[in-house]
N, CA, C and O atoms as a Tinker XYZ file with bonds, in Angstrom:
   404  protein
     1  N      0.903000   -1.111000    0.026000    73     2
     2  CA     0.032000    0.038000   -0.011000    64     1     3
     3  C      0.629000    1.311000    0.239000    63     2     4     5
     4  O      1.255000    1.555000    1.270000    81     3
     5  N      0.392000    2.358000   -0.955000    73     3     6
     6  CA     1.299000    3.164000   -1.111000    64     5     7
     7  C      0.760000    4.558000   -0.039000    63     6     8     9
     8  O     -0.410000    4.694000    0.319000    81     7
     9  N      1.664000    5.312000    0.270000    73     7    10
    10  CA     1.030000    6.856000    1.092000    64     9    11
    11  C      0.741000    7.782000    0.318000    63    10    12    13
    12  O      1.608000    8.611000    0.042000    81    11
    13  N     -0.959000    7.902000   -0.399000    73    11    14
    14  CA    -0.872000    8.980000   -1.318000    64    13    15
    15  C     -1.712000    9.657000   -0.762000    63    14    16    17
    16  O     -2.458000    9.245000    0.127000    81    15
    17  N     -1.687000   11.066000   -1.337000    73    15    18
    18  CA    -2.239000   11.883000   -0.467000    64    17    19
    19  C     -3.881000   11.946000   -0.435000    63    18    20    21
    20  O     -4.576000   11.914000   -1.451000    81    19
    21  N     -4.385000   12.041000    0.925000    73    19    22
    22  CA    -5.902000   11.603000    0.855000    64    21    23
    23  C     -6.618000   12.925000    0.495000    63    22    24    25
    24  O     -6.460000   14.117000    0.757000    81    23
    25  N     -7.791000   11.894000   -0.487000    73    23    26
    26  CA    -8.713000   13.028000   -1.456000    64    25    27
    27  C     -9.201000   14.192000   -0.315000    63    26    28    29
    28  O     -9.640000   13.971000    0.814000    81    27
    29  N     -8.936000   15.784000   -1.119000    73    27    30
    30  CA    -9.468000   17.091000   -0.599000    64    29    31
    31  C    -10.622000   16.868000    0.559000    63    30    32    33
    32  O    -11.669000   16.436000    0.078000    81    31
    33  N    -10.642000   17.031000    1.690000    73    31    34
    34  CA   -11.527000   16.932000    2.806000    64    33    35
    35  C    -11.895000   15.618000    3.471000    63    34    36    37
    36  O    -12.915000   15.427000    4.134000    81    35
    37  N    -10.909000   14.708000    3.205000    73    35    38
    38  CA   -10.925000   13.278000    3.696000    64    37    39
    39  C    -10.797000   13.209000    5.309000    63    38    40    41
    40  O    -11.474000   12.870000    6.280000    81    39
    41  N     -9.098000   13.909000    4.908000    73    39    42
    42  CA    -8.733000   13.961000    6.394000    64    41    43
    43  C     -9.467000   15.036000    7.322000    63    42    44    45
    44  O     -9.150000   14.889000    8.502000    81    43
    45  N    -10.369000   16.081000    7.089000    73    43    46
    46  CA   -10.789000   16.210000    8.063000    64    45    47
    47  C    -12.467000   15.881000    9.101000    63    46    48    49
    48  O    -13.054000   16.298000   10.099000    81    47
    49  N    -12.620000   14.760000    7.893000    73    47    50
    50  CA   -13.714000   14.479000    7.980000    64    49    51
    51  C    -13.483000   13.477000    9.260000    63    50    52    53
    52  O    -14.277000   13.257000   10.175000    81    51
    53  N    -12.307000   12.989000    9.085000    73    51    54
    54  CA   -11.828000   12.086000   10.237000    64    53    55
    55  C    -11.694000   12.893000   11.510000    63    54    56    57
    56  O    -12.038000   12.271000   12.516000    81    55
    57  N    -11.225000   14.286000   11.727000    73    55    58
    58  CA   -11.019000   14.476000   12.484000    64    57    59
    59  C    -12.405000   14.591000   13.814000    63    58    60    61
    60  O    -13.627000   14.571000   13.670000    81    59
    61  N    -11.513000   14.717000   15.121000    73    59    62
    62  CA   -11.916000   14.812000   16.261000    64    61    63
    63  C    -11.842000   15.817000   17.069000    63    62    64    65
    64  O    -11.271000   16.809000   16.617000    81    63
    65  N    -12.236000   15.868000   18.113000    73    63    66
    66  CA   -12.087000   16.928000   19.522000    64    65    67
    67  C    -10.516000   17.411000   19.120000    63    66    68    69
    68  O    -10.164000   18.532000   18.754000    81    67
    69  N     -9.481000   15.900000   19.354000    73    67    70
    70  CA    -8.161000   16.291000   19.552000    64    69    71
    71  C     -7.114000   16.876000   18.147000    63    70    72    73
    72  O     -5.969000   17.323000   18.085000    81    71
    73  N     -8.304000   16.568000   17.030000    73    71    74
    74  CA    -7.256000   17.496000   15.852000    64    73    75
    75  C     -7.044000   18.890000   16.273000    63    74    76    77
    76  O     -5.966000   19.464000   16.429000    81    75
    77  N     -8.904000   19.603000   16.521000    73    75    78
    78  CA    -9.127000   20.715000   17.287000    64    77    79
    79  C     -8.041000   21.249000   17.904000    63    78    80    81
    80  O     -7.271000   22.068000   17.402000    81    79
    81  N     -7.967000   20.650000   19.300000    73    79    82
    82  CA    -7.187000   20.983000   19.668000    64    81    83
    83  C     -5.660000   20.963000   19.604000    63    82    84    85
    84  O     -4.910000   21.653000   20.294000    81    83
    85  N     -5.405000   20.311000   18.926000    73    83    86
    86  CA    -3.492000   20.416000   18.173000    64    85    87
    87  C     -3.881000   21.884000   16.896000    63    86    88    89
    88  O     -3.006000   22.671000   16.535000    81    87
    89  N     -4.989000   21.932000   16.526000    73    87    90
    90  CA    -4.768000   23.359000   15.658000    64    89    91
    91  C     -4.408000   24.409000   16.356000    63    90    92    93
    92  O     -3.510000   25.185000   16.030000    81    91
    93  N     -5.436000   24.518000   17.847000    73    91    94
    94  CA    -5.106000   25.467000   18.339000    64    93    95
    95  C     -3.588000   25.526000   19.313000    63    94    96    97
    96  O     -2.884000   26.515000   19.516000    81    95
    97  N     -3.452000   24.562000   19.650000    73    95    98
    98  CA    -1.762000   24.273000   20.240000    64    97    99
    99  C     -0.681000   25.008000   19.276000    63    98   100   101
   100  O      0.431000   25.352000   19.676000    81    99
   101  N     -1.147000   25.199000   17.976000    73    99   102
   102  CA    -0.291000   25.335000   16.901000    64   101   103
   103  C     -0.589000   26.910000   16.668000    63   102   104   105
   104  O      0.250000   27.735000   16.305000    81   103
   105  N     -1.847000   27.140000   16.928000    73   103   106
   106  CA    -2.062000   28.522000   16.161000    64   105   107
   107  C     -1.261000   29.219000   18.132000    63   106   108   109
   108  O     -0.140000   29.710000   18.266000    81   107
   109  N     -2.020000   29.060000   18.979000    73   107   110
   110  CA    -1.475000   29.891000   19.806000    64   109   111
   111  C      0.122000   30.009000   20.291000    63   110   112   113
   112  O      0.799000   30.966000   20.667000    81   111
   113  N      0.406000   28.574000   20.105000    73   111   114
   114  CA     2.117000   28.334000   20.273000    64   113   115
   115  C      2.708000   29.393000   19.227000    63   114   116   117
   116  O      3.282000   30.281000   19.857000    81   115
   117  N      2.744000   29.531000   18.314000    73   115   118
   118  CA     2.863000   30.596000   17.197000    64   117   119
   119  C      2.920000   32.105000   17.999000    63   118   120   121
   120  O      3.955000   32.656000   18.374000    81   119
   121  N      1.475000   32.643000   18.166000    73   119   122
   122  CA     1.740000   33.976000   18.876000    64   121   123
   123  C      2.289000   33.988000   20.234000    63   122   124   125
   124  O      2.631000   34.977000   20.882000    81   123
   125  N      2.325000   32.782000   20.568000    73   123   126
   126  CA     3.546000   32.518000   21.575000    64   125   127
   127  C      5.018000   32.405000   21.760000    63   126   128   129
   128  O      5.695000   32.655000   22.757000    81   127
   129  N      5.360000   31.980000   20.599000    73   127   130
   130  CA     6.426000   31.803000   19.951000    64   129   131
   131  C      7.138000   30.758000   21.136000    63   130   132   133
   132  O      8.252000   30.901000   21.640000    81   131
   133  N      6.270000   29.812000   21.377000    73   131   134
   134  CA     6.707000   28.526000   21.938000    64   133   135
   135  C      6.083000   27.431000   21.077000    63   134   136   137
   136  O      5.094000   27.484000   20.347000    81   135
   137  N      6.826000   26.533000   21.320000    73   135   138
   138  CA     7.149000   24.482000   20.774000    64   137   139
   139  C      5.181000   24.417000   20.893000    63   138   140   141
   140  O      4.695000   25.271000   21.634000    81   139
   141  N      4.542000   23.789000   20.436000    73   139   142
   142  CA     3.145000   23.226000   20.463000    64   141   143
   143  C      3.182000   22.474000   21.675000    63   142   144   145
   144  O      2.691000   22.750000   22.770000    81   143
   145  N      3.932000   21.341000   21.257000    73   143   146
   146  CA     3.811000   20.263000   22.790000    64   145   147
   147  C      4.140000   21.314000   24.240000    63   146   148   149
   148  O      3.604000   21.039000   25.313000    81   147
   149  N      4.810000   22.175000   24.136000    73   147   150
   150  CA     4.744000   22.752000   25.597000    64   149   151
   151  C      3.566000   23.393000   26.141000    63   150   152   153
   152  O      3.456000   23.918000   27.249000    81   151
   153  N      2.520000   23.262000   25.040000    73   151   154
   154  CA     1.334000   23.599000   25.485000    64   153   155
   155  C      0.141000   22.385000   25.963000    63   154   156   157
   156  O     -0.721000   22.015000   25.166000    81   155
   157  N      0.232000   21.882000   27.266000    73   155   158
   158  CA    -0.607000   21.134000   27.955000    64   157   159
   159  C     -2.293000   21.670000   27.436000    63   158   160   161
   160  O     -2.698000   22.829000   27.341000    81   159
   161  N     -2.939000   20.565000   27.200000    73   159   162
   162  CA    -4.315000   20.577000   26.573000    64   161   163
   163  C     -5.570000   21.650000   27.940000    63   162   164   165
   164  O     -6.549000   22.384000   27.808000    81   163
   165  N     -4.561000   21.007000   29.389000    73   163   166
   166  CA    -5.357000   21.519000   30.101000    64   165   167
   167  C     -5.125000   22.722000   31.314000    63   166   168   169
   168  O     -5.662000   23.077000   32.363000    81   167
   169  N     -3.776000   23.160000   30.313000    73   167   170
   170  CA    -3.217000   24.198000   31.343000    64   169   171
   171  C     -3.428000   25.504000   31.006000    63   170   172   173
   172  O     -3.612000   25.858000   29.841000    81   171
   173  N     -3.407000   26.731000   32.550000    73   171   174
   174  CA    -4.054000   27.957000   32.225000    64   173   175
   175  C     -2.797000   28.472000   31.252000    63   174   176   177
   176  O     -1.638000   28.523000   31.663000    81   175
   177  N     -3.185000   28.830000   29.953000    73   175   178
   178  CA    -2.788000   29.408000   28.974000    64   177   179
   179  C     -1.958000   30.843000   29.514000    63   178   180   181
   180  O     -0.836000   31.170000   29.128000    81   179
   181  N     -2.808000   31.600000   30.501000    73   179   182
   182  CA    -2.153000   33.053000   30.888000    64   181   183
   183  C     -1.200000   32.858000   31.652000    63   182   184   185
   184  O     -0.239000   33.618000   31.536000    81   183
   185  N     -1.152000   31.687000   32.770000    73   183   186
   186  CA    -0.215000   30.734000   33.218000    64   185   187
   187  C      0.622000   30.707000   32.748000    63   186   188   189
   188  O      1.491000   30.526000   33.600000    81   187
   189  N      1.240000   30.806000   31.368000    73   187   190
   190  CA     2.115000   30.096000   30.245000    64   189   191
   191  C      2.449000   31.106000   29.415000    63   190   192   193
   192  O      3.092000   31.100000   28.365000    81   191
   193  N      1.651000   32.439000   30.344000    73   191   194
   194  CA     2.428000   33.497000   29.086000    64   193   195
   195  C      2.056000   34.282000   28.615000    63   194   196   197
   196  O      2.652000   35.352000   28.497000    81   195
   197  N      0.257000   33.884000   27.912000    73   195   198
   198  CA    -0.246000   33.792000   27.334000    64   197   199
   199  C     -1.402000   35.468000   28.008000    63   198   200   201
   200  O     -2.172000   35.337000   28.959000    81   199
   201  N     -1.219000   36.902000   27.219000    73   199   202
   202  CA    -1.606000   38.004000   27.651000    64   201   203
   203  C     -2.623000   38.273000   26.369000    63   202   204   205
   204  O     -2.756000   37.827000   25.229000    81   203
   205  N     -3.353000   39.394000   27.330000    73   203   206
   206  CA    -4.896000   39.771000   26.286000    64   205   207
   207  C     -4.046000   39.952000   24.505000    63   206   208   209
   208  O     -4.413000   39.400000   23.468000    81   207
   209  N     -2.896000   40.877000   24.694000    73   207   210
   210  CA    -2.905000   40.790000   23.158000    64   209   211
   211  C     -2.649000   39.654000   22.076000    63   210   212   213
   212  O     -2.712000   39.645000   20.846000    81   211
   213  N     -2.275000   38.520000   23.213000    73   211   214
   214  CA    -1.767000   37.009000   22.316000    64   213   215
   215  C     -3.234000   36.440000   22.168000    63   214   216   217
   216  O     -3.336000   35.419000   21.489000    81   215
   217  N     -4.206000   36.891000   22.634000    73   215   218
   218  CA    -5.932000   36.340000   22.749000    64   217   219
   219  C     -6.209000   36.577000   20.945000    63   218   220   221
   220  O     -6.392000   35.840000   19.977000    81   219
   221  N     -6.100000   38.234000   21.231000    73   219   222
   222  CA    -6.364000   39.074000   20.539000    64   221   223
   223  C     -5.894000   38.780000   18.810000    63   222   224   225
   224  O     -6.326000   38.966000   17.673000    81   223
   225  N     -4.583000   38.135000   19.608000    73   223   226
   226  CA    -4.052000   37.641000   17.907000    64   225   227
   227  C     -4.706000   36.312000   17.727000    63   226   228   229
   228  O     -5.552000   36.396000   16.837000    81   227
   229  N     -4.632000   35.188000   18.210000    73   227   230
   230  CA    -5.569000   34.315000   18.415000    64   229   231
   231  C     -6.695000   34.071000   17.558000    63   230   232   233
   232  O     -6.985000   33.544000   16.484000    81   231
   233  N     -7.269000   34.787000   18.670000    73   231   234
   234  CA    -8.767000   35.712000   17.856000    64   233   235
   235  C     -8.900000   35.848000   16.346000    63   234   236   237
   236  O     -9.755000   35.346000   15.616000    81   235
   237  N     -7.944000   36.578000   16.054000    73   235   238
   238  CA    -7.757000   37.105000   15.032000    64   237   239
   239  C     -7.321000   35.734000   13.705000    63   238   240   241
   240  O     -7.790000   35.745000   12.567000    81   239
   241  N     -6.681000   35.035000   14.055000    73   239   242
   242  CA    -7.073000   34.190000   13.254000    64   241   243
   243  C     -7.728000   32.996000   12.869000    63   242   244   245
   244  O     -7.723000   32.170000   11.957000    81   243
   245  N     -8.557000   33.361000   14.437000    73   243   246
   246  CA    -9.518000   31.805000   14.048000    64   245   247
   247  C    -10.201000   32.438000   12.806000    63   246   248   249
   248  O    -10.427000   31.885000   11.730000    81   247
   249  N    -10.575000   34.130000   13.297000    73   247   250
   250  CA   -11.763000   34.771000   12.337000    64   249   251
   251  C    -11.158000   34.774000   11.143000    63   250   252   253
   252  O    -12.123000   34.708000   10.382000    81   251
   253  N    -10.165000   34.808000   10.456000    73   251   254
   254  CA    -9.641000   35.014000    9.046000    64   253   255
   255  C     -9.917000   33.426000    8.521000    63   254   256   257
   256  O     -9.928000   33.074000    7.342000    81   255
   257  N    -10.096000   32.719000    9.481000    73   255   258
   258  CA   -10.282000   31.127000    9.305000    64   257   259
   259  C    -11.099000   30.725000    9.048000    63   258   260   261
   260  O    -11.254000   29.613000    8.543000    81   259
   261  N    -12.342000   31.964000    9.471000    73   259   262
   262  CA   -13.343000   31.834000    9.149000    64   261   263
   263  C    -14.553000   30.654000   10.935000    63   262   264   265
   264  O    -15.475000   29.859000   11.120000    81   263
   265  N    -13.638000   31.369000   11.558000    73   263   266
   266  CA   -14.714000   30.813000   12.543000    64   265   267
   267  C    -14.863000   31.877000   13.651000    63   266   268   269
   268  O    -13.921000   32.560000   14.056000    81   267
   269  N    -16.331000   31.970000   14.175000    73   267   270
   270  CA   -16.084000   32.897000   14.855000    64   269   271
   271  C    -15.712000   32.672000   16.435000    63   270   272   273
   272  O    -15.875000   31.549000   16.914000    81   271
   273  N    -15.338000   33.476000   17.039000    73   271   274
   274  CA   -14.483000   33.945000   17.878000    64   273   275
   275  C    -14.335000   34.864000   19.026000    63   274   276   277
   276  O    -13.571000   35.706000   18.554000    81   275
   277  N    -14.580000   35.217000   20.200000    73   275   278
   278  CA   -14.134000   36.178000   20.574000    64   277   279
   279  C    -13.349000   36.067000   21.823000    63   278   280   281
   280  O    -13.232000   34.976000   22.381000    81   279
   281  N    -12.578000   37.600000   22.482000    73   279   282
   282  CA   -11.835000   37.431000   23.445000    64   281   283
   283  C    -12.581000   37.265000   24.390000    63   282   284   285
   284  O    -12.446000   36.252000   25.075000    81   283
   285  N    -13.284000   37.936000   24.600000    73   283   286
   286  CA   -14.663000   37.401000   26.154000    64   285   287
   287  C    -14.159000   35.633000   26.376000    63   286   288   289
   288  O    -13.483000   34.967000   27.160000    81   287
   289  N    -14.893000   35.462000   25.270000    73   287   290
   290  CA   -14.653000   33.428000   25.404000    64   289   291
   291  C    -13.636000   32.878000   26.078000    63   290   292   293
   292  O    -13.512000   32.244000   27.126000    81   291
   293  N    -12.869000   33.310000   25.140000    73   291   294
   294  CA   -11.392000   32.519000   24.814000    64   293   295
   295  C    -10.459000   33.424000   26.685000    63   294   296   297
   296  O     -9.350000   33.004000   27.015000    81   295
   297  N    -10.815000   33.991000   27.126000    73   295   298
   298  CA    -9.993000   34.673000   28.144000    64   297   299
   299  C    -10.504000   34.016000   29.387000    63   298   300   301
   300  O     -9.858000   33.613000   30.354000    81   299
   301  N    -12.104000   33.984000   29.115000    73   299   302
   302  CA   -12.912000   33.413000   30.232000    64   301   303
   303  C    -12.405000   32.329000   30.908000    63   302   304   305
   304  O    -12.572000   32.351000   32.128000    81   303
   305  N    -11.599000   31.009000   30.246000    73   303   306
   306  CA   -11.512000   30.099000   30.875000    64   305   307
   307  C    -10.356000   29.590000   29.658000    63   306   308   309
   308  O    -10.729000   28.778000   28.812000    81   307
   309  N     -8.798000   30.181000   29.635000    73   307   310
   310  CA    -7.943000   30.276000   28.591000    64   309   311
   311  C     -7.096000   28.523000   28.860000    63   310   312   313
   312  O     -6.169000   28.231000   29.615000    81   311
   313  N     -7.781000   27.770000   28.029000    73   311   314
   314  CA    -7.312000   26.726000   28.242000    64   313   315
   315  C     -7.616000   26.061000   26.843000    63   314   316   317
   316  O     -8.788000   25.896000   26.503000    81   315
   317  N     -6.461000   25.637000   25.943000    73   315   318
   318  CA    -6.833000   24.417000   24.343000    64   317   319
   319  C     -8.273000   23.652000   24.805000    63   318   320   321
   320  O     -9.318000   23.626000   24.154000    81   319
   321  N     -8.081000   23.202000   25.775000    73   319   322
   322  CA    -9.829000   22.003000   25.820000    64   321   323
   323  C    -10.903000   23.141000   25.815000    63   322   324   325
   324  O    -11.708000   23.022000   24.891000    81   323
   325  N    -11.031000   23.842000   26.349000    73   323   326
   326  CA   -11.957000   24.839000   27.098000    64   325   327
   327  C    -12.285000   25.402000   25.302000    63   326   328   329
   328  O    -13.370000   25.203000   24.754000    81   327
   329  N    -11.276000   26.004000   24.722000    73   327   330
   330  CA   -11.133000   26.723000   23.575000    64   329   331
   331  C    -12.094000   25.617000   22.352000    63   330   332   333
   332  O    -13.032000   25.794000   21.574000    81   331
   333  N    -11.243000   24.493000   22.741000    73   331   334
   334  CA   -12.143000   23.637000   21.554000    64   333   335
   335  C    -13.683000   23.257000   21.745000    63   334   336   337
   336  O    -14.432000   22.970000   20.812000    81   335
   337  N    -14.063000   23.299000   23.168000    73   335   338
   338  CA   -15.014000   22.880000   23.409000    64   337   339
   339  C    -15.805000   23.739000   22.839000    63   338   340   341
   340  O    -16.841000   23.412000   22.260000    81   339
   341  N    -15.210000   25.405000   23.000000    73   339   342
   342  CA   -15.751000   26.441000   22.594000    64   341   343
   343  C    -16.539000   26.293000   21.340000    63   342   344   345
   344  O    -17.684000   26.529000   20.953000    81   343
   345  N    -15.334000   25.757000   20.832000    73   343   346
   346  CA   -15.205000   25.983000   19.112000    64   345   347
   347  C    -16.094000   25.085000   18.128000    63   346   348   349
   348  O    -16.548000   25.326000   17.009000    81   347
   349  N    -16.203000   23.586000   19.236000    73   347   350
   350  CA   -17.145000   23.181000   18.556000    64   349   351
   351  C    -18.573000   22.859000   18.949000    63   350   352   353
   352  O    -19.257000   21.848000   18.791000    81   351
   353  N    -18.806000   24.029000   19.510000    73   351   354
   354  CA   -20.292000   24.539000   19.566000    64   353   355
   355  C    -20.978000   25.195000   18.199000    63   354   356   357
   356  O    -20.818000   26.309000   17.701000    81   355
   357  N    -21.876000   23.973000   17.750000    73   355   358
   358  CA   -22.765000   24.651000   16.679000    64   357   359
   359  C    -21.910000   24.212000   15.329000    63   358   360   361
   360  O    -22.173000   24.614000   14.195000    81   359
   361  N    -20.587000   23.097000   15.759000    73   359   362
   362  CA   -19.663000   23.083000   14.132000    64   361   363
   363  C    -19.381000   21.825000   14.293000    63   362   364   365
   364  O    -20.205000   21.317000   15.054000    81   363
   365  N    -18.795000   21.273000   14.020000    73   363   366
   366  CA   -18.603000   19.737000   14.028000    64   365   367
   367  C    -16.559000   20.021000   13.785000    63   366   368   369
   368  O    -15.966000   20.848000   13.091000    81   367
   369  N    -16.027000   18.921000   14.705000    73   367   370
   370  CA   -14.531000   19.067000   14.860000    64   369   371
   371  C    -14.222000   19.361000   13.465000    63   370   372   373
   372  O    -13.589000   20.352000   13.101000    81   371
   373  N    -14.968000   17.941000   12.263000    73   371   374
   374  CA   -14.037000   18.261000   11.163000    64   373   375
   375  C    -14.055000   19.684000   10.172000    63   374   376   377
   376  O    -13.121000   19.943000    9.413000    81   375
   377  N    -15.399000   20.642000   10.325000    73   375   378
   378  CA   -15.073000   21.439000   10.136000    64   377   379
   379  C    -14.305000   22.733000   10.416000    63   378   380   381
   380  O    -14.092000   23.726000    9.720000    81   379
   381  N    -13.903000   22.341000   11.868000    73   379   382
   382  CA   -13.039000   23.438000   12.337000    64   381   383
   383  C    -11.773000   23.127000   12.068000    63   382   384   385
   384  O    -10.903000   23.983000   11.906000    81   383
   385  N    -11.520000   21.536000   11.981000    73   383   386
   386  CA   -10.119000   21.091000   11.753000    64   385   387
   387  C     -9.748000   21.593000   10.309000    63   386   388   389
   388  O     -8.551000   21.819000   10.132000    81   387
   389  N    -10.624000   21.805000    9.223000    73   387   390
   390  CA   -10.558000   21.775000    7.551000    64   389   391
   391  C    -10.155000   23.570000    8.052000    63   390   392   393
   392  O     -9.060000   24.129000    7.998000    81   391
   393  N    -11.476000   24.116000    8.516000    73   391   394
   394  CA   -10.998000   26.077000    7.914000    64   393   395
   395  C     -8.974000   25.570000    8.753000    63   394   396   397
   396  O     -8.079000   25.389000    7.927000    81   395
   397  N     -8.616000   25.427000   10.354000    73   395   398
   398  CA    -7.803000   25.787000   10.577000    64   397   399
   399  C     -6.262000   24.738000    9.996000    63   398   400   401
   400  O     -5.140000   24.618000   10.489000    81   399
   401  N     -6.758000   24.273000    9.044000    73   399   402
   402  CA    -5.664000   23.456000    8.251000    64   401   403
   403  C     -4.827000   24.419000    7.050000    63   402   404
   404  O     -3.947000   23.911000    6.356000    81   403
């Protein structure tokens, strides 16, 4: 069996909440200038150095990807797990992951 590229959209249809959390970790780590693996899903990101300006940058990245997100929602519970739950309200993991790819 060869490793051929998946058809467009097939990877996203297999996506679960973990894929959304991983995508959020990549975005947040880029804003914070750390490695994604340094951000535990349940870690309080404010305690890890995420400030209000960085939250605004994460929200901007999400909005550019077509995902509705607000600073207040993200700042209220600043963990990747909470953000994943918030983004999955009314959207599938496949939809969110596809937009963040």
